[in-house]
C-alpha positions as a printed Julia matrix, in Angstrom:
210×3 Matrix{Float64}:
 -11.94  -10.59   10.68
  -8.45  -10.64    9.59
  -6.06  -12.44   11.05
  -2.37  -13.83   10.63
  -1.03  -17.2    10.05
   2.93  -16.95   10.36
   3.63  -13.64    8.68
   3.15  -14.24    5.14
  -0.78  -15.64    5.24
  -3.78  -13.64    5.9
  -6.84  -15.07    7.22
 -10.03  -14.01    6.92
 -13.2   -15.18    8.52
 -16.61  -14.52    7.01
 -20.12  -14.6     7.92
 -22.17  -13.51    4.86
 -19.89  -10.67    4.56
 -17.29   -9.84    2.16
 -13.45   -8.71    1.63
 -11.51   -7.1    -1.49
  -8.26   -8.72   -2.58
  -5.7    -8.48   -4.83
  -6.41  -10.74   -7.55
  -4.75  -13.97   -7.61
  -3.89  -13.67   -4.0
  -6.05  -16.58   -3.07
  -4.4   -19.88   -1.42
  -7.24  -21.5    -0.15
 -10.72  -21.19    1.16
 -13.18  -23.16    3.09
 -16.87  -23.23    3.16
 -19.4   -21.09    0.99
 -17.53  -18.51   -1.08
 -18.78  -16.32   -4.34
 -15.89  -14.47   -6.65
 -16.3   -11.58   -8.92
 -13.77   -9.65  -10.4
 -13.2    -5.74   -9.73
 -11.22   -3.35  -11.55
  -8.47   -1.89   -9.71
  -7.69    2.39   -8.94
 -10.73    3.37   -7.54
 -14.26    3.42   -8.34
 -16.18    5.22  -11.1
 -14.98    7.25  -13.68
 -12.22    9.12  -11.6
 -10.61    5.32  -11.12
 -10.79    4.65  -14.81
  -9.14    8.08  -15.97
  -6.74    7.63  -13.08
  -5.77    3.84  -14.15
  -5.13    5.34  -17.68
  -2.55    7.77  -16.44
  -0.67    5.32  -14.48
  -0.91    2.31  -16.64
  -1.97   -0.06  -14.02
  -2.8    -3.5   -14.86
  -3.8    -4.23  -11.12
  -7.0    -5.86  -10.78
  -9.1    -6.93   -7.41
 -11.65   -9.43   -6.75
 -14.4    -9.63   -4.34
 -14.59  -12.6    -1.94
 -18.2   -12.9     0.06
 -19.53  -15.75    1.65
 -19.55  -18.18    5.15
 -15.95  -19.59    5.76
 -12.35  -19.0     5.98
 -10.5   -17.41    3.07
  -6.49  -17.54    3.06
  -4.38  -14.87    1.03
  -1.02  -14.31    0.26
   1.26  -12.82   -2.57
   4.65  -14.0    -3.36
   5.72  -14.81   -0.01
   5.36  -11.25    1.02
   5.17  -10.11    4.69
   1.94   -8.9     5.65
   1.05   -5.91    7.75
  -2.95   -5.25    9.34
  -3.61   -1.69    9.41
  -6.75   -0.92   11.59
  -8.62    2.11   10.21
 -11.12    4.13   12.43
 -12.42    6.94   10.11
  -9.01    7.76    8.96
  -7.22    7.48    5.66
  -4.57    4.92    4.61
  -2.12    5.88    1.22
  -0.63    2.76    0.47
   1.21    2.2    -2.98
  -1.16   -0.33   -5.13
   1.17   -3.15   -6.08
   1.29   -3.13   -1.74
  -1.83   -3.44   -0.92
  -3.13   -6.89   -0.13
  -6.84   -7.09    1.05
  -9.36   -4.68    2.81
 -12.85   -5.02    4.52
 -15.54   -4.71    1.96
 -16.96   -1.85    3.83
 -13.6     0.74    3.33
 -13.73    2.58    0.3
 -10.84    2.51   -1.86
  -9.87    5.38   -4.43
  -7.13    7.34   -5.81
  -5.29   10.53   -4.89
  -2.95   12.58   -6.93
   1.25   12.42   -5.79
   2.92   14.3    -8.51
   6.58   14.25   -8.5
   6.58   11.91   -5.69
   4.82    9.36   -7.06
   7.01    9.89  -10.39
   9.92    9.43   -8.49
   9.15    5.85   -7.14
   8.31    5.06  -10.94
   4.27    4.31   -9.8
   2.89    6.76  -11.58
   1.07   10.32  -10.89
  -1.38    8.39   -8.47
  -1.64    6.32   -5.13
  -4.3     4.34   -3.71
  -6.01    5.41   -0.52
  -7.9     3.46    2.01
 -10.68    4.78    4.38
 -13.16    4.21    6.71
 -14.1     1.76    9.62
 -12.24   -1.68    9.27
  -8.92   -3.61    8.43
  -6.54   -3.7     5.53
  -3.69   -5.81    4.79
  -0.47   -4.61    3.28
   2.69   -6.74    1.9
   6.08   -5.55    2.0
   9.09   -6.91    0.78
  10.69   -8.11    4.45
   8.93   -7.07    7.61
   7.87   -3.64    7.34
   9.08   -0.9     9.73
   6.46    1.45   11.27
   8.15    5.02   11.68
   6.35    7.94   13.51
   6.54   11.08   12.15
   5.78   14.15   15.15
   5.78   17.72   15.03
   8.95   17.97   16.39
  10.83   15.47   14.38
  10.14   15.49   10.59
  10.94   11.9     8.65
  12.95   11.63    5.7
  12.34    8.41    3.5
  14.04    6.76    0.69
  11.09    6.65   -2.15
  12.1     3.08   -3.2
  11.33    1.73    0.42
   8.25    3.72    1.12
   5.08    1.59    1.35
   2.18    3.47    3.04
   1.55    6.25    5.58
  -1.5     7.5     7.52
  -2.95   10.33   10.05
  -2.6    14.19    9.57
   1.15   13.72    7.75
   2.14   16.14    4.91
   4.92   15.2     2.36
   7.13   16.76   -0.14
  10.13   15.91   -2.26
  13.71   16.61   -1.28
  16.5    16.85   -3.98
  19.93   17.11   -3.74
  22.1    14.91   -1.4
  21.18   11.13   -1.53
  21.41    8.49    0.89
  24.42    6.96   -1.49
  25.99   10.35   -1.84
  26.31   10.44    2.02
  28.1     6.94    1.73
  30.35    7.76   -0.97
  28.77    5.43   -3.23
  27.45    7.94   -5.72
  24.24    7.31   -7.94
  21.28    6.85   -5.62
  18.15    8.0    -5.73
  17.64   11.78   -7.14
  14.71   12.75   -4.29
  13.83   11.65   -1.14
  10.57   11.82    0.82
   9.74   14.25    3.31
   7.44   13.75    6.11
   6.07   16.38    8.34
   2.6    16.54   10.64
   1.91   13.44   12.93
   1.2    10.28   11.78
   2.79    6.65   10.96
   4.66    5.84    8.01
   5.61    2.18    6.56
   8.85    1.41    4.96
  10.49   -1.93    3.85
  13.69   -2.98    3.67
  14.36   -3.75    0.27
  14.16   -1.18   -2.28
  11.82   -1.6    -5.39
  13.45   -0.27   -8.48
  12.47    3.56   -8.84
  12.91    6.08  -12.03
  14.7     8.5    -9.48
  18.09    7.32   -9.92
  20.17    4.23  -10.17
  19.62    1.5    -7.75
């Protein structure tokens, strides 16, 4: 069971089951636990190929046993996402932990990933269970509906789920609108029906000057 202690520490209660978490994110545990280092970026050959293409150095650990583990990552805010057979798309650096039964993989993002400086692939999580994602500051969950498409700054994007299509928009940028110049050369446009998680602090991207 995933639960938050405050907004920056994740507690996971285990009774013989397992959890996958970002390597080095465990801050404490009680009970009897076994640890195994896994490789990030998905499982199997495709995971190896995509890690090579994206240059990811992310590693994941599996924790299994009886007791409670506590996880945190550089005092980042933690958000719990419940999955009921659907799929979550999340930047690899923003994924803190998942239920052991959830499947993780990678999906091609093309120019969107390149615009964010995060490579050409993003991480997927699917199945039934809970995932914990982190953000730089409290994440905001925004609804996308058929009537109201959503435009997001690439540097603020964290994750999305639901029946959502995404595309890149270029041209006028947020900062151009404010008369500041520079800024991202691209914006991400989301259409459909779902949720998008954004953070109030922008990561550096290669899409423009920040």
